[in-house]
Structure formats: structure tokens, C-alpha cells
C-alpha positions in Angstrom: 0.1 0.2 0.2 1.3 3.4 -0.7 2.4 6.0 1.8 1.7 9.5 2.3 3.0 12.5 4.5 0.3 13.6 6.8 -0.2 17.1 8.1 1.6 16.2 11.4 4.8 15.0 9.5 4.3 11.7 10.0 4.7 8.7 7.3 2.2 5.6 7.7 0.1 3.5 5.6 -2.9 4.9 4.2 -5.8 4.5 6.3 -9.1 2.9 5.0 -11.6 5.0 7.1 -14.1 6.7 5.4 -15.6 9.9 6.3 -19.1 9.8 7.6 -22.0 11.6 5.3 -25.7 11.0 4.2 -27.0 7.5 3.1 -27.4 6.7 -0.5 -30.9 7.4 -0.1 -30.3 10.9 0.5 -29.1 10.9 -3.4 -31.9 12.6 -4.9 -31.9 15.5 -2.2 -28.1 16.0 -2.5 -28.3 16.3 -6.5 -31.1 18.8 -6.3 -28.9 21.0 -3.8 -26.2 20.4 -6.4 -28.3 22.0 -9.0 -30.0 24.8 -7.2 -28.4 25.6 -4.0 -24.6 24.4 -3.7 -23.8 26.7 -0.5 -26.7 24.6 1.2 -24.9 21.5 0.0 -21.7 22.3 1.5 -23.3 23.4 4.7 -25.3 20.1 4.7 -21.7 18.3 4.6 -20.4 20.7 7.5 -23.1 19.2 9.7 -21.1 15.8 9.7 -18.2 17.1 10.9 -14.9 18.4 9.7 -14.9 15.6 7.1 -17.9 14.3 4.9 -18.5 12.3 2.2 -21.4 12.9 -0.5 -22.4 10.1 -2.8 -24.5 11.9 -5.6 -25.3 9.4 -8.2 -22.2 8.3 -9.9 -19.9 10.9 -8.5 -18.7 10.9 -4.8 -17.6 14.0 -3.2 -15.0 14.1 -0.2 -15.3 17.5 1.7 -12.8 18.6 4.1 -13.6 21.8 6.3 -10.6 21.8 9.1 -7.6 24.1 8.3 -5.4 21.2 8.8 -7.0 19.4 5.6 -7.0 22.4 3.7 -3.2 22.9 4.4 -2.7 19.4 3.4 -4.6 19.6 0.2 -3.7 22.9 -1.1 0.2 23.0 0.4 1.8 20.2 1.8 0.7 17.7 -0.9 -0.8 20.1 -3.3 1.3 18.1 -6.3 -1.3 15.1 -5.7 -4.4 17.3 -6.1 -5.2 18.7 -9.5 -7.8 21.2 -10.3 -11.3 19.6 -10.0 -15.0 19.7 -10.9 -16.2 23.2 -12.3 -12.8 24.0 -13.5 -12.6 21.3 -15.7 -15.8 22.1 -17.3 -14.8 25.7 -17.7 -11.7 24.7 -19.6 -13.9 24.2 -22.9 -13.9 28.2 -22.8 -10.8 29.2 -20.5 -8.4 26.6 -22.1 -5.3 25.8 -20.2 -4.9 29.4 -18.7 -3.1 29.7 -15.1 -6.4 28.8 -13.5 -7.0 25.2 -14.9 -3.5 24.3 -16.0 -1.2 21.7 -14.5 2.4 20.6 -13.8 5.0 22.2 -15.9 2.9 24.2 -17.9 1.2 25.7 -15.1 4.9 26.7 -13.5 6.0 28.1 -16.8 2.7 30.4 -17.0 3.1 31.5 -13.5 6.7 32.5 -14.1 5.6 34.6 -17.3 2.9 36.7 -15.7 4.1 36.9 -12.0 6.4 40.0 -12.5 3.4 41.9 -13.3 1.5 41.3 -10.3 4.8 42.3 -8.2 4.1 44.7 -5.0 6.6 47.2 -6.6 5.0 47.3 -9.9 1.4 47.4 -8.3 2.6 50.4 -6.5 3.6 52.1 -9.5 0.1 51.6 -10.8 -2.0 52.8 -7.5 -2.6 56.6 -9.4 -3.9 54.4 -12.4 -6.5 52.7 -9.7 -7.5 55.8 -7.7 -8.1 57.3 -11.1 -10.3 54.4 -11.9 -12.2 54.8 -8.8 -12.8 58.4 -9.3 -14.5 57.5 -12.7 -16.9 55.0 -10.9 -17.7 57.6 -8.2 -18.4 60.2 -10.8 -20.8 58.0 -12.8 -22.5 57.1 -9.7 -22.9 60.6 -8.5 -24.3 61.4 -11.9 -27.2 59.0 -10.9 -27.6 60.3 -7.3 -31.4 61.0 -6.6 -32.3 59.0 -9.7 -33.7 55.7 -10.6 -31.8 52.6 -8.9 -28.3 51.6 -10.3 -27.3 48.2 -10.4 -24.1 48.5 -8.6 -22.6 44.8 -9.3 -22.7 46.2 -13.0 -21.1 49.2 -12.4 -18.4 47.4 -10.5 -17.8 44.9 -13.1 -17.1 48.1 -15.2 -14.7 49.4 -12.6 -12.8 46.1 -12.1 -12.4 45.8 -16.1 -11.0 49.2 -16.6 -8.3 48.7 -13.8 -7.5 45.3 -15.4 -6.9 46.9 -18.8 -4.8 49.8 -17.8 -2.7 48.0 -14.8 -2.1 44.5 -16.4 -2.9 44.6 -20.1 -1.8 48.5 -21.1 -5.2 48.4 -22.9 -8.6 50.1 -22.7 -11.2 47.7 -22.1 -13.9 50.0 -22.1 -14.7 48.8 -25.6 -15.2 45.3 -24.7 -18.0 45.7 -22.0 -19.5 42.6 -23.4 -16.7 40.4 -21.5 -18.6 40.7 -18.3 -21.6 38.9 -20.2 -19.4 36.4 -21.7 -18.0 35.2 -18.4 -21.5 34.8 -16.8 -22.4 32.4 -19.8 -19.0 30.6 -19.4 -19.9 30.2 -15.7 -23.6 29.3 -16.3 -22.3 26.4 -18.7 -19.4 25.0 -16.4 -22.1 24.5 -13.6 -24.7 23.1 -15.8 -21.8 20.5 -17.1 -21.0 19.8 -13.8 -24.3 19.2 -12.6 -25.0 16.8 -15.8 -22.0 15.0 -15.5 -21.9 14.4 -19.5 -25.5 13.3 -19.7 -26.4 16.3 -22.1 -24.5 16.1 -25.3 -22.4 19.2 -25.9 -23.7 19.6 -29.3 -27.5 19.8 -28.2 -28.9 23.3 -29.0 -30.3 24.2 -25.8 -30.5 27.9 -24.8 -27.6 27.9 -22.5 -25.5 26.0 -24.9 -25.9 28.3 -27.4 -25.4 31.3 -24.8 -22.0 29.5 -24.2 -21.1 29.1 -28.0 -21.7 32.9 -28.5 -19.8 34.0 -25.3 -16.8 31.8 -26.4 -16.7 33.1 -29.9 -16.9 36.7 -28.4 -14.0 36.2 -25.9 -12.0 34.7 -29.1 -12.8 38.3 -30.6 -11.8 40.2 -27.6 -8.5 38.4 -27.2 -7.7 38.9 -31.1 -8.6 42.6 -30.9 -6.2 42.8 -27.8 -3.2 41.2 -29.4 -3.7 43.1 -32.7 -3.7 46.4 -30.9 -0.6 45.5 -29.5 1.0 44.5 -32.5 4.6 44.2 -32.7 5.5 46.4 -29.8 5.7 44.4 -26.5 7.9 46.7 -24.9 6.3 47.3 -21.2 6.4 45.1 -18.3 2.4 44.5 -18.0 1.4 41.0 -18.4 0.1 41.1 -22.0 3.8 42.0 -23.2 5.4 39.6 -21.2 2.7 36.8 -22.7 3.6 38.0 -26.5 7.4 37.7 -26.0 7.0 34.4 -24.0 4.7 32.8 -26.7 7.7 34.0 -29.3 9.7 30.9 -27.8 7.1 28.2 -29.0 8.3 26.0 -31.9 5.1 25.6 -32.8 3.4 29.4 -33.6 -0.1 27.3 -33.3 0.6 26.2 -29.7 1.9 30.0 -29.1 -1.2 31.4 -30.2 -3.4 28.9 -28.3 -1.2 29.8 -24.9 -1.8 33.4 -25.6 -5.2 33.0 -26.0 -5.8 30.7 -23.3 -3.7 33.1 -20.6 -5.5 36.5 -21.9 -8.9 35.0 -21.5 -8.1 33.7 -18.0 -6.6 36.9 -17.0 -9.9 38.6 -18.3 -11.9 36.5 -16.0 -9.9 35.9 -12.9 -8.6 39.7 -13.1 -12.1 41.4 -12.8 -14.7 38.7 -11.3 -13.4 38.3 -8.1 -12.8 41.8 -7.3 -16.1 42.8 -8.5 -17.8 40.4 -6.4 -15.9 41.3 -3.3 -16.8 45.0 -3.7 -20.2 44.1 -4.1 -20.6 41.8 -0.9 -18.7 44.7 1.0 -21.3 47.4 -0.1 -24.1 44.9 0.7 -22.9 44.4 4.2 -21.9 48.1 5.0 -25.7 49.1 4.1 -26.9 46.6 6.8 -24.6 47.6 9.3 -24.4 51.4 9.5 -22.4 51.7 12.5 -19.5 50.0 10.6 -20.2 52.4 7.6 -19.7 55.2 9.9 -16.4 54.2 11.4 -14.9 53.6 7.9 -15.9 56.8 6.7 -14.3 58.5 9.9 -11.1 56.6 8.9 -11.3 57.5 5.3 -11.9 61.3 5.5 -9.3 61.6 8.4 -6.5 59.9 6.2 -7.6 61.2 2.8 -9.5 64.4 3.5 -10.6 65.3 -0.2 -7.7 63.8 -2.0 -7.1 60.8 -4.0 -5.5 58.0 -2.3 -2.1 56.9 -2.9 -0.2 53.5 -2.5 1.4 55.0 0.8 -2.1 55.6 2.2 -2.8 52.2 2.4 -1.0 52.0 5.9 -3.4 54.6 7.2 -6.5 52.8 6.1 -6.5 49.8 8.6 -10.2 49.7 9.2 -10.9 49.8 5.7 -8.9 46.4 5.0 -10.6 44.9 7.8 -14.1 45.7 6.6 -13.1 44.2 3.1 -11.2 40.9 5.0 -14.4 40.7 6.9 -16.4 40.7 4.0 -14.3 38.0 2.0 -14.7 36.0 5.2 -18.4 35.8 5.0 -18.7 35.8 1.1 -15.3 34.7 -0.1 -14.8 35.2 -3.8 -13.8 31.7 -4.3 -16.0 29.9 -2.6 -14.6 26.4 -3.3 -11.5 24.8 -4.4 -12.2 21.6 -6.0 -9.4 19.3 -6.4 -8.9 15.4 -7.9 -6.6 13.2 -5.8 -4.1 11.8 -8.4 -3.0 9.0 -6.1 -4.8 7.7 -2.8 -3.9 9.6 0.2 -5.1 10.1 3.6 -6.6 13.6 4.8 -7.5 14.1 9.0 -7.3 10.3 8.9 -9.8 9.3 6.3 -8.8 7.5 3.2 -9.2 9.4 -0.1 -8.9 7.0 -3.3 -7.2 7.8 -6.4 -9.4 9.8 -8.8 -11.6 11.2 -5.8 -13.2 14.5 -6.3 -12.1 16.5 -3.2 -13.5 19.8 -1.9 -12.1 22.2 0.5 -14.6 25.2 1.0 -13.5 28.5 2.2 -17.3 29.4 2.6 -17.9 26.9 5.3 -14.5 26.9 6.4 -14.6 30.9 7.1 -17.8 29.9 9.4 -16.3 27.0 11.5 -17.2 27.8 14.7 -14.3 26.3 16.5 -12.4 29.1 14.7 -14.7 32.0 14.5 -17.1 33.4 17.3 -20.3 34.0 16.3 -19.4 33.0 12.6 -22.5 34.4 10.9 -21.8 38.0 12.5 -20.1 40.9 10.4 -17.5 41.9 12.6 -14.3 43.6 11.0 -12.7 43.9 14.3 -11.8 40.4 13.8 -9.1 41.2 11.6 -7.4 44.1 14.0 -3.7 43.6 13.3 -3.2 44.6 17.0 -4.7 41.6 18.1 -2.8 38.2 19.0 -2.5 35.6 16.2 -4.6 32.9 17.4 -6.4 31.3 14.7 -4.6 28.7 12.4 -3.5 30.4 9.0 -5.4 28.0 7.0 -8.6 28.9 8.8 -8.9 31.8 6.3 -8.2 31.3 2.7 -10.1 34.0 0.4 -7.3 33.7 -1.8 -6.3 30.0 -2.0 -3.6 28.7 -0.6 -0.2 27.0 -1.3 1.6 26.9 -4.5 -1.7 28.2 -6.5 -2.2 30.8 -3.8 -3.7 33.8 -6.1 -1.4 35.9 -7.7 -3.4 39.0 -8.0 -4.2 39.0 -4.3 -2.2 42.4 -3.6 -3.5 44.1 -6.8 -7.4 43.0 -5.6 -6.7 44.1 -2.0 -5.4 47.6 -3.4 -7.9 48.1 -5.7 -10.8 47.3 -3.2 -9.4 49.6 -0.6 -9.3 52.6 -2.7 -12.5 52.0 -4.3 -14.3 51.4 -1.0 -12.5 54.3 0.5 -13.7 56.6 -2.1 -17.3 55.5 -2.6 -18.0 55.9 0.9 -16.4 59.4 1.5 -18.7 61.0 -1.1 -21.5 58.6 -1.5 -24.4 56.8 0.4 -25.5 53.7 -1.6 -28.8 52.4 -0.2 -30.4 48.8 -1.1 -33.9 49.3 -2.9 -36.2 48.0 -0.1 -37.5 44.4 -0.9 -34.6 43.3 -2.8 -32.8 40.1 -1.2 -29.0 39.7 -1.9 -28.7 36.2 -2.9 -25.3 34.3 -3.1 -24.8 32.8 -6.4 -21.9 29.9 -6.5 -20.4 29.9 -9.4 -16.7 30.2 -10.5 -16.8 32.7 -8.1 -19.3 33.6 -5.4 -21.6 36.5 -7.4 -24.7 38.4 -6.1 -27.3 36.7 -8.0 -29.7 39.2 -9.3 -27.3 42.0 -9.0 -27.1 44.7 -6.4 -30.1 47.5 -7.2 -29.1 50.7 -4.8 -30.2 54.3 -4.9 -27.5 56.7 -4.9 -27.0 59.7 -2.5 -24.4 62.4 -2.4 -23.1 63.2 1.0 -22.6 67.0 1.7 
């Protein structure tokens, strides 16, 4: 029998103990939750303890919900766990970009784009981020006192603008369709995950047709971006680095495909998660006016009426705490699916080769053993002055291990600047009767958007 290294560092034969879970008679109920309420499915699994086994039709899911389990799967033995359900299906649109590739290809791609995300370079882009945030504030101010605004749509436009200027040295304002295209990609990926191959991909269902149109549109956007860059890859942005990198490919077709896959992935991952985080943050602030007031006091005291600069991040600790707490309750990457390449043991439970393994930040961030009153919105949990008593892997909004999100710092700078500038000048009030519904796709979106009324502050 194979051996494996465990979180404690010991080596012993892999155990055959199976995690607890619902009986097979619950398959239909679990399948329904997989289709209509995946967060409820994960919460159901968490009720069985830190590990659970969910038999859903021909597929069995191994759910692990302890910081030690997350550390083992995502870091200590990460080479044994490749990307899993949801992301596998998304590969039809994303290709083998940084989000979905594995092994040597993934390491090569990470080395190419990582310099574009380094802290020093992001600090040099801070003025650009502030300018894009100021444009958002101006657009919202122009709607003050009028009809409700879909804040999610506005935030998506903002994050695409930041992405284009900071990472691609390009203007994405002409490519507003990208956000809608990615919605279709995520819908289709979840559909394929749920149907598990039972519906042929050629079937002309509305969802399938929408996906095909979205994929063609993403191809056109990428082609235009590359054509606009032409033969002048002179900068230090991600697009320049990718153009130079693919020239090393002996087969031009392989190079073009690599470039396409990486750009599509950057377009998705570079805007979706930050827009989701900001949407949930504004939703929570609307429901907790005392937090909003304290946040506004910090922002005004630090910035006055000027645009923020990179050096101001140190003067906005509570702003960062608010964002961190929003990501605890509504992590943009709500699930980290993996497939075990070889049998393993996690938390004393046997994991067979080929098993679907799930680490779920959404439930892990609500684990009562590590979070007091886990459903309560309390930014003070992240006060940097408090002693560090919580395990590192109890909070993983950007993933963990070698595949830790390369854009985490850019995302935090962007979210901090946008949040600070909006709350300083505007009040965003939820439309009465609208219910904010989490929609767990590749990211944890606000289903149905977030309609708000805008009021300008004196």
C-alpha cells in the first residue's frame, strides 16, 4: 500500500477509514442541492463534521473542512491534487490558462505573468487605480437621486477598467461584453458539472447556444487586444510578457493558443473576484451603519478630499479589515475543487485515487471552532493589533499553497481604494425588498445584481 505524508509530518500506510455522510438514499436530495443550492450542499456536508463523504449519483465528493485539511490538500501535498469539478468544465472556454493548467505548463505560465503582479509594480499603478475609482464615483454621483443603479454592473465595469490599464496596458471600455460572456461561461461550466456528461455538448439548448456565442466573443476580444498591441511588446505588463513568451514556442499554433488561454483567464480572474468582493462589502455596509460610519471617519481622516496613494494603505487599516471580513463571509473563491491523483489520507480518512476533493472557504470561514459568532459581520476580527490565535488556513480567501492567487495584492489595493472613495462621497442604499442572494459559480456572485439608490454626501 502506498504511503503519504500527513499534516503532522509522520508517514504511515494510508488508512481505509471513510468519512461520514448522508446515506445513499439521500442522493436525490443532494443532487437537487447540487443543482439549485450548492452552498446549502456544502453546509449539509459540514454538519457531519470536519470531513464528509457525499454520494451523488455516480460521483462521490470528499469534503474537508478543517485548517489542517486545507493545508494538506492545498499546500503540503498539493502535487497530488489537480484542479477539479467546475474548473475542469470551464476549460472548454478558458483553455489551459493559469487557472486551469497543471504541472510544468502551469509553472511556466506563473513565471511569465508573476512579475506583472509584484508589489513594486502594483505600487507604481496606484494612481491608475485611483483614477478608475474616481471615474466610478463620478458615474454614480451622476445617478444620485434618480432611478436605482445596478452596483454589480458598475463594479464590473470598474474592475475591467483597472485590469486593462494595470495588467494589459489596454483600454477595455470597448469590450464591456466581456462580463456577460463570462457569466455564460460560468453558467455552462456549472451546468456541465451537474449533468455530468448526460447532456451532449452539441445539444442546441439556450444555455449551450449562449455559451458558444460567449466563447466566440471572448475569442474576438483576445484577437483585438493582441492586434492592438501589434509588434511592440515593450512594457512590463502581463500582455507584453505573454507576447514575448509565446514567441519561444517552436509551433506558432501552440504559441497562439497559449496566448489566447492566458488572456481569457486574466480577463476572467482579473475582474470577477474583485467585483464580487466589493459588491458583498457594500451590501454588508448597508446593513451595518455603525461599521459604515466608523469606516467613513477613517477615510476622511486619512485622505481628506484628495485621491488615495499607495502610501495611504497604511493609514486605512479599518478599511482593509472591513474588506477582509466581507471576504470571510462571502469569499470570492468559495470552493477549491481538486482531484486526487493518487490515494491519500486526509485527517485520518482514506481518499482514493481519482476522488473529487472539496475544500470550501465558505464553510471553513464559518467554522465555529475558529470563529466566534461566525455569521456575524465583525471587521474587528481582523484587527492587526490582536494576537494571532487562529490557524493560518482557517482563512483562505485567495486560496493557499503554490496556487495562491497571484493577483491578491492588486485586488486588495483596488478594493481598498474603491471602498474608501465611494463611502467618502456617496451613500448607497439597497432598494427595499431586494434580497441579496449568493450565486455560487466559479466565484461567489450576487445573484440578480445589487440595485441601490445613490445619494451624494454633503
